[in-house]
Structures are given as structure tokens and as C-alpha cells.
N, C-alpha and C positions, 0 to 999 in steps of 0.2 A: 313420293319422288322429291328429292331435295333440289332446291334452286338456290343460286347465290343470293345474298341479301340485297343485291342491286336490282332484282327482278321480282315483281309481285303479280300474281295471277288472280283474277276474279271471274266468276264466283269460285268457291272452294269445292262445291260438289253439286250433283244433280239428284235430288231425292226421288222424284218420280214425275209423271206427266201433270200432276196437279199444280194449278196456279202457274202454268207455263207462261201465260201472257204477263202476269204481274212480275214474273222473273225474266222477262225479255228473252224467252226461249233458252235461257241459261247459256247465252253466248259468252265466250271468253273475252275478257279485256286484260291487257297487261300494261304495267308501268315498268319502264326500263330507266333506272337511275344511272347516268354516267357521272364522271367526276366533274364535268362542266355543263352538261345539258341533260334534259329529260325527254323521253319519247313515250307516247301513249299509243299502244297498238290496239286499234278498234275501240269504239265507245258503245255503251249500252243503248238499248232502244228507248228507255224511259228515264226521265230525269230523277225519279225516285230511286233509281238504282245507282246513282252516281255518288251517293253520300260516302260510302266506304272508300271510294277512289279519292275523293276530295280530302278525306281524313288522312289518307296515306301521303297525299301530296303536301299536306301541311302548309297550305297557302301558296305553294309554288305553282307556276303556270307551265304546262308542258311546252317545250320548245318545238316539238313536232307531234302531230297526230298522224298516224299512218293507218289507212283503212285497207283491209285485205280485199274487200269487194263491196258491192253496192246494195246488199240486203239491209233493210232497216235496222235489224238487230246488231249491226256492226258499225253503224256510223251516225245514227240519228241524233245523238247528243253531242256531236262535235261542237255545236253552237254553245254548249254549256261551259267549255273549258278555256275560252279566250286565247287559244293557241294562235300564234302568228303564222304558223306554217302547217298546212294540211297536205299530206302526200297521198295520192291515189293513182291508180293506173289510168292511162289515157282513155281506155275503153269504158271506165266507170262513169265518165262524163255523160255518155249516152244514157246510162241507167238513171242517173240523177235527174235527167229531164222529165222522167216519168214519176218521180217520187211523190209529188203533190197529189197526183192522180191516185197512186197506191194508197197514200195516207187517207184520202177521202173515201176510197173504196173500203178499206179496212174499218174505218170509223163507222161505216154504215152496217157492218156485220154485227149480229146479235152477240156473238162470243167476244167481240172486241169492245163492247160497251163499257166494261170496267176500266179500260185504259184509254178510251177515246178522247177524253178531256186532256190527258197528258200529251197524246200524239198531236193534237191540233195546236198545241202551244209551241211545238218544236219546228225549227226551220232548217232546211237542208243547207249544208255548207259545202260548196265545191272546193276543189283542190287549188292550192297555190302552186304546187309542183305536180305535174303529171308525168308519170313514169312510162316511157315507151318501151324500154327493155330493162335497163338496170340503173340503179342509183346507189351510191355509197354515202352514208351519213356517219359522221363522227360525233359521239357524245362525250369525248375526252378519252377515258380509258376503255370505253366500249364502242365497238364499231358495228354498224348495221349494214348488211348487204341486202338490198331490196331488189327483187327481181319480178318482172312480169312473167307469169307462167302460162297464161292463156286460159283456154276453156276448161271448165270442170263442172262444178255445180252451177256456176255462172260463167260468163265469158270474159270476166274482168279481173281475174285473180292475181293478187300480189302475194308473195311470200317474203318473210324477213328472216335472215340468218345472222346469228351472232357467233362469229368464228371463235371468239375468246372462250366461249362456254359450250360451243357446238350445239346450240339450241336453235331449232327451226320453228317459226310461227307459220303454220300452214293454212290458217283461215278455214273456210268450209270445204277445202279440198279433202279434209279429214274430219270425220266425226268419230271420236274414239269411244268404243263401247256404247255408242248411241246410234240409233237408226238414222241414216241421213235423209234429207229431203231430196227426192229425185223427181225433177219436173219434166224430163224428156228422156225417154228410153234410148233414143237415137244418139244422145250426147255421151252415153256411158263410155264408148271407145275413146273419145277425146279426154274424158275425165281420167281414165286409166292411163293414157299416155302422159298426161300432166303429172299424175302421181309417180310414174316411173322416172320422170325427169327430176324429181326431188331427191332421188338416191345419190345424185352427184354431190350433194352437200355433205354427205357422210355424218349426219347429225346424230348425236347421242340421245337428245331429248326432242320430242315432237310436241308442240302445243297446238291442239286442234281448234277448230272454230267452236265446237261443242264437245263436251266431255273432258275427262281428266287428261293431263299430259301423259304421254306414253314414251316408250323407247323406240328405237329405229324400226322395229317390226310393225309399228302402227301403219306404216305405208303399205306393206305387203298385205296386212289384214284388211285394209280398206279396199285394196284391189280385189281380194278374194270375195269380199262382201258384194261388191258391185257386179262381179262376174256371176256369182251365185244367184243374186237377186234377179238379174237380167234373164238368166236361164229359166228360173222358176216362174217368174211373172209372165214371161212370154208364152210359156207352155200353157198356163191357165187362161191367159187372155186369148190365145189362138183357138182354144177350145170353146170359146164363147161364154166364159163365165162372167157373171156380173161383178161389179166392184165389191158388193157386200160379200159375195161368195169367195172372191179372191182374198179378202181380208181374213176370212175364216180358214181358208185352205192353204194359203201361202206358207210353205214350210221353209224355214231359213236355217235349219240345222243348228250348228254351233253358234249362230248369230241370234238365235231366238231370244236369248236372255238380254239382249241390248235394251237400253232404256229409250224412253220417248216413243214407244210404239204408236200410240194414238196420235200424238202431236205431229210426228214426222212420217212414219211409215204409212199409216192409214190415210193421211192427207195426200201423200205421194200417190197412192193407188187411185184416189179420186181424180187427181190431176192427170195421171197417165191414162186412165180409162177415157177421159174426156178427149184426149188428143192422140190416142194410140192408133197408128196406121195399120192398114193391111190385116185386119182381124175382124172377127165376128163378135168382139166383146160388146157387151151392153152395159150401160150405166144404170 
């Protein structure tokens, strides 16, 4: 998929589940170069992942950093870029209050040991501008339409639309050809409603939080995934299946070939089983 020269997306691809921590869950970051100003959309989880971004910036400091939501892999290296203005949703402030606890928790996990040293060195940077509903930002010849969309994977989602190029940055509302992280089965209807609201932008290109950019049908595909997952997971869960059995038996049809199965799908199942209501499921 071709992008204008003024927009750069990182990383370029997701090879597999291997080394997902070292690669910050392969979360997407974008640089938008306007004729007068620069915006950075999301920042990586680890400082070691910022080198390619700094190289492309060529010594320039982003005028704006815009975080789509409060997960660590989308904002933790804000502090590395010296930007004067960080833009986040008003709701993200509540999430950031817990970030030090999250970092401490993750650093204590065995699988996070390879990146724990890096995580401890980073400090959370709160917003200078908090978006309640909408915000318009001019970079010169490029304009950003920033909107609070509401609940989806998290409760604090911002999306960024560039009307000049009909490009929509959807954050983790969309995982394109990648299994999403689903932490609460009861939030899926809100997530789907948020996705349907994205159709109003009439975007030609969708940049997801994880996965390669896609065309407009990425929205419909994500809705179909969530609906199908909810149906299949609930059926197995209500039958009293264990987490390990669900991981083996969960049939996702045309979505089975999506990447990051172990990293996101199986982790989601563990989380959902732990909190799944009104069922006989066992962990």
C-alpha cells in the first residue's frame, strides 16, 4: 500500500509471535511531516525501537505527539522525543495514573525479564492537551482531525484522520490481519459501535494499531472478527471448557490465519476465563 512521502509508518511488518516483547508487540508508530510542523502518532514501548524513527526525523523534534490510547506499547517512549505538546484523550489520564503499577507488575514477570531494564528507565508523560471530543491540528499543508471515539479495546480511544489523503489512524480499535487483545467479552458491543462510527470518515486507508495498513474494509473485517470470536468463545465457555481446551478448540474460520495467535489470542483467552461471568468455565 502506497503512502505519500510525508507519512512514514513503523514497523514495516510482523514476522511472527517470536520476540514480540523485544519488538514492542509490533505496535504501529507514524510520523506525519507537514510543511510547517511534524506530528508523531503513538510511540514505541521500548527506547531501543526508537532508532529508526530518530533517523527519519533527522534531528527534528516532533511538534506534537498524539497517543491513540493508554497501553504501554503506544506511549511509553513519549519521554524520548522532547516534544513540547502531547495530545491524549481526557479519559487516558485515568489510565496513566496506573502505569507505574503496570510497569512494576510487568517487570516482575518472567517473560518480561529481557526488557525489564528498559521499561524501568522510562517515565510516563501525561498530556499537555486533553481531547474531550474533537481537536483540529494544522501541520501546514496537512491537517489532522483528532476525535475521541470512546470505548473499544480500551475506554480512551482517539483516532486521527488526514482529510488530504483520506488516511485514518485507528489505534487498537483495529488489528489488521492480527488477532486482537480482548480483555472483556462484555465490552465487545461497545467496541463494535466504535468501529461503526469510523465509517463516517470515508477513509481510503486505515492504519491499525497492529498489523499492516489496510483499505476501508478493514473496519468491517474487524467487526466480523469480534462478532465471530464472541459467539465461538461464549459457546465453549458456557460449556465449561478450560482455558487450555478453548485455546485448542476455538475455531475462527477465515480468521484462523491471523498473526500473533499466542501473543494476543491465547493471552486474551486466559484473561477472559479469569473474569468471564455467568458460566461454568474453569481456568
